[in-house]
Structures are given as C-alpha cells and as structure tokens.
N, C-alpha and C positions, 0 to 999 in steps of 0.2 A: 855257292852264292845264293841261289834263288829258290824261293818257295813259290810255287805256282798256285794261284787261287782261281778257281773257275766258279765259285759260288757254291753254297752248301745244298742248294735245291730246296731249302726249307722256305715255305711261303711266309714272307715277312720275317723270317728268322724266328718263328714261334712254333710251339707244339700245337697239335690239333685241338687240344682242350683249352687253349688260351682264350680268355674272354676279352682281352684288351682289344680296343679298336684304335687304329692308327689312321691319321689323315694322309700319310705318305708311306707306302710300302715300296721299298727300294731294293735293288740288288746289292749295292755297296755304298757305304758311307765312309768318307775320309775326313778326319778332323785332326787338327794339330794346334799347338801353342795355346793350350788351355791355361797353363800356368797355375795349377792348383797349388795353394800355399802362399798366394799373393793376394793383396787387397784389390788388385786390378782385375782379377778373374771374374768373368761374368757367369758364375755358376748357376744362378737362377735362370738365366736365359738358356743356357745349355741344357738344364734339366727340362725346361719346357720343350726344347727341340727333341730331346730323347723321348719325351712323353708322346709327342705327336708323330715321330718318324721311327720306322723300324727297317732293318736290313738283314739280308742273309750274312753279310760280312762287314765288319768294322775294321778300318785301319786307323790306329792311333799313331799319327805321323810325327811324333816327337814333341818335347817340351810339354808333356801332359802334366807332370809334377815339376815344380820349380825347386830343384835341389839347391841351387845357388842361394835363393832367398831364404829357404828353410834353415840353411846353415847359419845365417846371420840372426834370424829371429823366427820363432815358431808362430805360425798363423794357420790354423786349420779349423774354420767354422763348420757347422753342421752341413751346410749346403755343399761344401767340397767333399765331405764324406759321402753325401747322397749321390754325387756324380759317380764316384767309384762303385758304390753299391748298385746303382742303376745299370752300369756297364756289365758288372758281374752277373746281375740278374738276367740280362739279355743273353749272356753266354750260357747260363744254366738252361735257358729256354731254347737253345739250339743255334744261336748266332755264333759265327766264328769271330774271335777278337785277335787281331795281329798288332803287336806293339813294336814300332820302329823308333828306338830312343833318339832323342836330340841332344843338344849340348847342355841344356838345363837339367835333363834327367840322364846324363851320361853314365851315371853309376850302373845303369842297367845294361850298358854295353859289355859288361863282363859276363853276361848271361845269354848271349846269342844262341839260338836253337834250343833253348830250354823253355819250359812252360811253367807258369805260376798259376796253379789251378787250371782254369780254362783259357788263360791268356798266353799266347805264343809270343816270345821275344825273337824278332827277326832282323837280319841285316841285309839291306838291299833286296827285299822280296820283289818278285815279278807278279803283277796282277794281270789276269787275262779277262777281258770284258766279255759280255754276252755275244758281241759281234766279232770276237776273235782277236781283238787288238791287245798288244802286250805293253804294259806300263811298268816302268821301274819306279819303285816307291822308296823315297829317301827323305830325311828331314831337310838337309840342304846346308847345314853349318860347315860341312867340309869344303864348300866353295866360297866361304866368306873369308876374305883376306884379313879382316880385322880379327876373326876368331883364330885363324891359323898362325898369324905372325905377331899379334899384339894382344895377348890374352888380358893383360891388365887394362887395356883400353876398352875391351869388351865389357869388363866388369864396371868400368866407369860409365860407359854408355848405358848399361843396365840400370844403374842407380839414377841417372838422369831420366830415363824412361819411366822408372817407378814414380818419380816426383811428378811427371806430367800426368800419369794415370791417377795419382791422388787428387790432382786438380780437377780431373773429370768428374769426381763425385759431387762436390758442391755445385758445379756448373749444371750438371744434369738434374740435380734436385730442384733447382730453380726452373729449368726447362719443363720438368714434369708438372710443376705447380701451374704453369701456363698452358698445359696440355700439349707441349711440344715433344717430339721424339728424341731419342738418345743421340748425342753428338759427341764425337771423339776429338778432343783438342790435339792429342798426340798424332792421330792419323792426319788431321788437317795440316799440322805443321810439317809432317813428313812429306806430304805431297806438294807443299809450297816451297820447300827448300830444294834448290837446283841440284845440289850434291846428292841428296837422298833419292831424287828421281833418277839421276844418272846411275846411282848404285843399284837401284831396283832393276833397271834395264840391263846393266852389265851382268848382274846376278842371273837373270833369266837366260841370257844368251850363253853364259858359261855352263849353267846346268844342262841346257838343251844340247850343247856341243858334246859334253862328256857323256850324256845319256846315249848318244848315237853309238858309242863304243860297246854298249850292252846289246845292240841289235834289237831295239825296241821301237814301238810306234809312238810312244809318249813317255812322259815322266810326271810323277806326282810328288810334290814337295810342300814344305811349309817354311818356317824359319823367319821370313822377312815380314810377316803379318800383312800381306798384300795379296788378296785373292785375285786369281786371273786364270783364264783359259785362252791361249793364243797359239797360233802356228808359228814356229821358228825354224826356218829352213827345212820344212817338210816334216818336222817332229812336233807333236802336240805337247805344249808345256802347260801343266796345271799346277796351280798353287791353291791350297784349300783355305788360306787365310788364317784366322785366329779367333779365340774366344775371350779377347781382352778389349779389342777396339771394335772390329767389324762384326764379330759373331757370325762367321760364315763356315759353310761346309762344302766340300766337293762331293757330289752324289752321282752314282751310276744308276740309271733307270733300268728296268727289266730288259729293254731292247739294246742296252749297251751305250746309250747316249749319256754323255758326261755334262754336268751342269753345276754352276755355283749357286748355292742356296743361301741367300742372305736372311738369316732368321730374325734379325732385329726388325725387319719390315713386318713379318708375321706377328712377332711378339708385341710390338708397339700398337699395331692395329687392334689386336685383341684387348690390350690394356685400355686403349682409348674408348673402344666400344663398351667395355665393362664400366668405365668411368661415366660415360654418357647415360648408361642404363641406371646406374646408382643415383645419378643426379637428376634423373627425369622428374619433372614436377608432377605432383599428385593432381589428377584431374577430379575436381569436385563436381558432384552431380546435385542438382536442385530439382525438387519436384514441381 
C-alpha cells in the first residue's frame, strides 16, 4: 500500500547553486483539482504560487489533468503547459513529486508504483510529517456515492459545473475593472445550497472514518473543491481545495504544522498593488 515520505532534506527542494528566491520555503505542498485542459483552470494563479513557494516534497492529489474534458474537446493553452514544466523543473532541482491520481485523471491508475521521469505514481501513500504524524493521502472520489453508483450523473454534474465556471470569467472581468478581487459563482452557490453543504459534511466524516482503518493520525484529500482542516473524532481531516474556484493548497511547514494557504489573497493583493503603482499620478515639480 504505502509509500512513506519523510521529506528529502533538500533546503526548499533546490540545489545549492540555485539562485531562485522564494517567499515561502516549505517541507511539503499538497495540491489537487487543478483540472488542466479546462477553461476553468486558474493556471496563471497556480504558476504564481509555484514561483513564490517551494518545498522538499509535492503531492499532486488527483484531478491534475482533466481527462474527461480533454476527451470531449482539446484545450491546452501555453499556461497549462507551463504548469507541467514548472513542476518537472522543481523535480529536476531535487524536490520529490508524488502523483496520486483522481477520477478525472484515472487513466494514470494503471501505472501505480511506476515513475514517469521524476514523477512517482502512487496509490494511498502515507506521508510522515516533521513531528512524526502519519497522514493517508488520497484523492477522495472513492467515497463519493455519485461517482460510485451513478457515473452518468457525475458526468452531467461535471457539465453543469463547467457552465458555472464559464460564467465566472465575464463576472470577474467586470470585478477586476472596478478593482475588486476574484469571486467564484460556483463556490458561492455550492455553499448556499443545503444539499451541497450536507454532502460536504457527510463526505468529510466518511473519509475520516475510513482513514482510521489505516492506523493514521490524519488524512489528506481533494475532490470536493472545499479546503478544510478539522478534527473529526480524533483524526485530522485535511482537504487541500482546488485551483479552479478557491486556489488553495495544503502546506506543511518545517516544524510539521499543517496549514491551508489561500493563494488568491496573495495574488489579488499583488495585482492591486501593481495596478495602484501603474496608475499613480505624476507629481509635477515647479521651480
């Protein structure tokens, strides 16, 4: 079953000759639900995150590439390719990359325990934090009743979700015009619909209950696009979120502390600061 990770010991995941400077040097980064190959993917925001953050180990916790969408129509802009190249570059510089496939990139589940270049494909790996806690790492679709018993309904839901994400584009272009931050229509509706809220809660409890059978201290997953760290019956449940709506990652600091990092906050503050600088009026001097 399990591949144990205790960190590579590489400072920031880079070689000694690396001149790159990072705002955040972390022990481990967990990211999932990037959905490369879809128009909803926030590739530019993710590239900004990878530019400013570095880690000894990266876990790609499923749905990195959206095989479902690519089967229907090909969409692969340069920014999506840049994300792949950025991760491979980090691997070449010493970081460990562990890929745990999800349902949208399930074709990779035929290649468990194999490596593609410097990327390891793993099934249910166990991550050991700096303070000795053991975390099961899974995508989470195996606990989704919709996925298990009504695959056609999952595809239908995927199409509806894609339509909501397409609406996000024009809405946020208007918001940027007025200097407002990114806002997700799909995420807002998801948290306002009672059935969706109940599903999230049920999902979290089912994942945590099953993780206990693996004799771990916690579980890391993705799948439902809802970042969270919470205690459930003595087990730490962590969901790293997504890079379509919330643009979040789960990070482990050098002391083993786990934290959700919302990169949209950092990204928007930097964009607004740059905009104010560019629009700053010229101060005329008179003799």
